[in-house]
N, C-alpha and C positions, 0 to 999 in steps of 0.2 A: 631726845629723839622726837621727830614729828609725830603728834598723836595719831594721825591717820595711818602712818606706817606701823605704829605700835598696834593699832586695831587690826591691821592686815595680818600681822604676825600672829596675833592671838586667834584670829579667825582661821588661819591656816592650821594652827596647832589643833584647834577644836575639830576641824574637818578631818585632820589626820586621825584623831581618835575615833570620830564617828565612822570613818572608813575602815575600821578594824575588820569588820566581817569580810570586806573585799580583799584585805591583805592577808587574812589568816591562813589561807591555803593557796598553793599555786593552782593555776588553771588545769583542767583535766588532761592536758597533753603530757603531763610529767611522769606518768607511771608511778611505781612505788616511791615512797618518800625519800627525802634527802638523807635522812639518817641511815636508811638502808643502803643507799648508794655509797655513802662515805665508808660504811663498815664493810660491805662486800668488797669494795676496792681495796681497803686496808687489809682485810683477811686474805685476799688474793695475793697481794704483794708479800705478805708474811709467809705464805705457803709456796712461793716460787722455789724451784730447785736451787741448791747452792750454786753460786757463780757470780759473775760480774754484774748481771742485771739485778739480781736480788740485793747484792751489796749496795749498789748505787741507789735503788729505790728505798732501801731501809735506812739510808742516811736521813736523820731527822728533818733537815730542811727540804730534801727532795720528796720525802714521804708526805710532809705537810703540803707541798705544792700539789701532789697527786690527790690528796684527800680534799683540798680546797677546789681543785678542778672538778672533782666528782660532785661537789655542791654547786659550784659556779654555773654549771650547765643549766640549772633550773632557775637561776637568779632573774632571768628576764620575765618569768611568769608572775612574779609577786606584785609589781606596782600596778596601780591604776592612775589615770590622769593623762597629762599632756604628752608624755613620752611612751605611753603603753604600747602603741603599735611598734615602736622602734625596739623597746626592750624585748617584746615577744619575738620580734624578728631575729635578734641575735641569739636569744635563748633557744628558739626552735632550730635554727641553723646549726648551732653548736652540737646538737644531739647526734647528727647523722654523719655517715661516712663521707659525703662530699667535703664537709669541713675538715674531717680528720685526714682525708687524703691530701687536701690542700696544705694542712699543717705538716704532714710527713714530707711533702715536696718542698715546703719552705725550709725545713730543717736540713734536708739533703743538699739544698742549694746554698743556704746562708750559714749553716752552723752544723756541718756533718760530724758524726762521731769519728774518732774517739774524742771525748771531752775532758778538759782539765778544769774548766771554769765551773763553779757551783751554779752560776746563772744558767749555763747551757743545760746542766743536769736538771735544774728546777723547771726549765721550760719544757723539757721532755716529760718530766713528772706531771706537770699540769696537763699536757696533752693526753697522757695516759689516763688521768682522772676523768677528763671530758669524754674520752673514747669509751672508757669502762662504763660510765653512766649511760651513754647512749645504747651500748650493747645490752646492758641490763634492762633498759626500757623495752627493747625489741623482744627480749626473752620473756619478761614478765607479762607484757601486753599481748604477746602472741600465744602464750600458753596458759599462764596462771589466771589471768583475768577471766578467761572463758570457764575455768573451773570454779572460780568464785561465783560467776553467774549461774552455772549449772547446779551447784550445791547450795548456795546461799541466796540466790536471786539478788546478788550484790553487783555493784558496778565500781568503776574506777574512782568516782567521787568519794566513796567511803573506804574502798580498799587501800588507796594510797596513804591517807593519813593513819588509818587503822594499823597497817603493818609496821609503820614507824613506831606507833604507840605500843604494839605488842613487843617490839624489840626493847623499848624502854622499860615496860612493866616487867619483862623477864630478865632484866639486868644485863643485857648484851651490849649496851652502848658504852663506849669508852673513848672514841675519837671525837675531837672538836678542834679542827684546824684554825689557824689564823689566816687572815687574808693574804693571798698572793695570786697575781696573774701577770703574765708577760704582756704588758699593756701595748707596747709598740707592735708586737707581732700580731696579736689578735685584732687590733685596729686595722692593720694592713690586710689581714685575711677577710675582715668583714666588708671591705670595699666592694666585693663582688655582689653584695646584697643591694647596693644602690639605695640604702635607707638612711644615709647620714648617721651611721653609728659612730658616736664620739665618746671620748672618755666620760663626759657628763652623762650620757645615756647609760653607760655601764655602771657608773656610780649610782645612778638612780635605782637600778635594779639591785645592786649589792647592798645599798643602805637598807632597803626594805627587807631583804632576805636575812641579813646579818642581825638587824635589830630585832626582828620578830622570831627568828628560828635558829640560825646557825651562830649561837653564842652560848657560853657556859652558864649564863644567868638563868635563862628560861627555856632553852631548847629541849632538854630532856623532859622537863615538866610539861611543856606544851604537847610534845609527842605522846606522853603517857596519858594525858587528859583525853586526847582524841582516841586512843586505844580503848579507854574505858567507855567513851561515848558510843563507840560502834560495836564493841565486842558481842553484845547481846544479839545483834543482827547478823553476825558473821561467825556462826558456830564452827562450820567446817574450816573456814579460813583461819580462825584462831588456833585450831588444832594443827593445821598443816602448813602455815605460812613459813615455818622454819624446818620443815620435814625434808631431808635430803632425798627421799624416795619420790617426792612429788615434783615432776618437771615444772620449772618456772618459779618454784618457791625461792625465797630469798637465799636460803642455805644452798639450794641447788645451783645458784648463779656463780658461786665462788670458783669452781674448777674451770668452767668456760671463760670466765673473766681472766683467770690466771693464764690460760692458753692464749687468749687474745692479746694480753700484755706482751707475752713472749713473741707473738707474731708481729706486733707493731715494732718491737725492738729489732726484729729482722728486717722489716720494711724500711726503717730509717737507715739501715746499713746496706740497702739495695738487694737484699735476699729475695728470691722469688716466692710468691704466695701461690703461684699457679700449679706447682708440682704436688703440693699437699693442701688442697683448698678447704678441706673439712677439718675443723678444730675439735668438734665435739658433737655427739648425738645424744638426744634424749629418746628413750631411756639409755643410759650409758651401760657399757658391758658389765654384766653381773646383776643388773636390775631388770625389771619386767614392765611391760605395758600393764598398767594397773586395772584396765577395764577391757572387756571384749565387745562392749556396746559401741557401735560407730557414732551414736549420738553423744557419747561421753568424751570430753576432751582428753581423758586419761588413756584413750586408745590411739592417740596421735603419735607419730614419729617426727621429730624435729631435729634439724642440724643447725650448727653455727659455723660460719665460714671465716677463713683467715683474712679475707678481704671481700668486701661486698660484691655480690654477683647478681645478675638478672635472672630471675626465676624461670623466664621463658627460654633460657639457654641451658637449663639443667634438666636432664631427662632421667627421672628415677624409675627403678623397677623393683617391685616388692614380691618376693616369692617365699612360700613355705619350704621346709626342708626337703620335701619330696618334689619340688619344682612347680607345685600348683600356684598360679598367680593370685595375688590379692588385689581386688579392685580398690582404687583410691582416687582422691582428688588432690591436686598439688596446690599449695598456697605459698605466697611470699610473706614478707613481714606484715604484721598487723597494720603498719602505717603506710604501706606502699603497694602499688600494683605490680604485675609480673614484668612490666617494662622498666621498672625502677630498680636501682641498686639496693640490695638489702643484705644484712648479715645473717638472716634467719630464713629458713625454708622448711616446709612442713608437708607431711602426707597425712591425709585423713581417710581412714577406711570407709568404703561404701557398703560394707556387708559385715555381718556378725563375724568376729574373729574366732578361730578355734581355740579351745583351752589347752594350756600346757604344751605349746608347740614352738619349736625353733623356726626362725625365718631369717632372711637376709634382705637388706635394701641396698641396691647398687645405685649410687649417685654418679651419673655420667655428665661431666661438664663439657660444654662445647661452645664457649663464648667468652665475652670480655669480663674482666674484673675491673673494679673501680680504679685500680692503680695502673691501668693501660696494658696490663698483661692479658693474654688469652689463655684460658685453661682448657686443656683437653683431657684432663685426668679422669679416671674412673675409680671410685672408692666404694668398696663393699663392706658393710658393717652388719653385725648380728643384731637381731631383734627377737626377743622372746615374749610370749604371751603368758599372762598369769593363768592359774588354774581356777576352776570352780570349787570352792570349799566343799568338802564332803563328797566330791564326785568319785574319789578313789582312782582317778585316772590322771595323775599329775606327775609325769616323769621328771619334770624339772623341779617341782616343789612349789609350794604356795607362797612362801615368804620372800619378798624382795630383800636384797642385801642392804641392811639399814646403815652399815658403817658405824658411825659413832652413836652410842645409845645412852651411856651413863653420864650424869652431870660432870663427874670428874674428867671424863674423856672430852666432853664438850669444852670445858675450860682449857684443857691442854691443846686441843686442836685449833681453837680460835685464838690462842695466844693470851688467855686470861687465866688468872689463878682460879682454881676450882671453887674457892669460897665465894666467888662472884656469881656462881650458879648453884644456889642452894635449893634442894628439893622441898617443896611446900608440904607441910604436914597433911597426910591423908591423900596426897596425890598419887602415891604409888611410886616405887623405885624404878629408875631407868626410863621415865617418861620424858622424852625430849621436849623441850619448850616449856617445862613445868617449873623452871627456876624462878626464884624471886630475887630482887635486888638485894645485895648485901647491905647490912645496916651501918657498916663502918668502912672506912677506907683502909685496905690492907696493903697499900702501896702498889697495887696492880692496875689501878686505873678504872675499877668498876664504879658504878654509881654509889654515892655515899649516903643517900637518904631516900625516903619515899617521895616520889614526885608530887609536886603541889598541883592544885587545880589548874587545868589548861587555860580556862578563861581568866583566872587571876593573873597567871603569867602573861597571857596575851595583852591584858589591859596595862600591865606594867611595861611590856614591850611597846605598846602603842604610845604610851606617854614618852618613852625614849624616842620613838620615831617622830612624834610631834616636835620634840625638842630639836632633833636633828633637822627637821624641816624648817623650823624657825631660824636656827643658826645658819643653815644654808642660804635662806632668803636674805638674812642680814649680811652675809658675806658678799652676796651678789650686789646688794644695795650699796655696801661700803665700797666695793670695787668700782661700781658705776659712778659713785660720788667722786672718787679719786680720779676717775677718767675724765 
């Protein structure tokens, strides 16, 4: 080989290694980490009610496509360099409902159900993964990040990797999909961006993400390392990131994701989303607003919609059980304004809430959804406020309904053997999120050993990325020489 070409390859390999810090984490637009997205999506699929949809998505190939779709959505944020603007463009676009609605429309025109081909089912699974990721971002960023800031003075830059790390440290990680994406379909859908998104651009994003993170060699270890790096700064987050009673937590995303998957299944079959536009409300029935203080994000009421709607066409009304109105401000998703389509809308009280009171919120829709329907539905849902401990005036009771509390139940509900969630000595029984990774593989897919250093794993991954970069350059040079 020409010495100059060899020197160029070596230089690029070194630069890839030196650029590790830039590759190590996605840019801040990504919400909680990829491990969390893959697992919330997987848990939602596994907890679907029995029927055709659950059977299809639990097929190993289709489920793999969904899990990889949940990772793929962030792939555009990983690279730096000549294609960075293009990879960020496709990654950002893939998150939000304009892309998902285009995907739904493409399926309805080009490959409508019922499906007999595994490729058709995998394409739908991939779309479900991308859609679930984007919804989880809207939920986490619109609710949980504000609580991280309120309690820990933390931000997205550390909350994103840290929550992935806590999942790894606590032994909850078990999914690691192999690469799949419906190349021709997504390239066609990306034409609306006018950014020249090609297979090479997507490959550039996927190589970085898969080499550094979404792989069985280093992914769990890298995540755990970031968890250890940040946990001292995130005490409240560490305790509540997996708490089902805390709106926006990773655990709390499972049920709305499950409902959203079901809604998308209806949308590809042409069912209306306008008649029942609200999928889920935080706090859900049986749980309470955790705070009475309007400055505390735990006092907010948030809904998730079946298809994105514009907040300025939704008129809510919040009243106590005796008809007394509660003053509030209305907000759309964390990422958009009232004139943009969003899957999340929120009410924030403007006054101290009364303790131990029942109330209702009526969500009156009178405008377009993103799927070209117009909803005029009115949905009334209950909201109950927590009581003040020791006040003696708590007709509803002080404790929110926790749901799953013991390690054995966590394992059963999340589809993992209980031995994957062992209580640490001295942590107290029944403390959710206190599990440690099992030390051996019991056939259930839990982590098999204590995660290694994040930076050691990342340097190993950077070496692999450098090798890939060199090989890719060599392939282009060989192709050019043959041409």
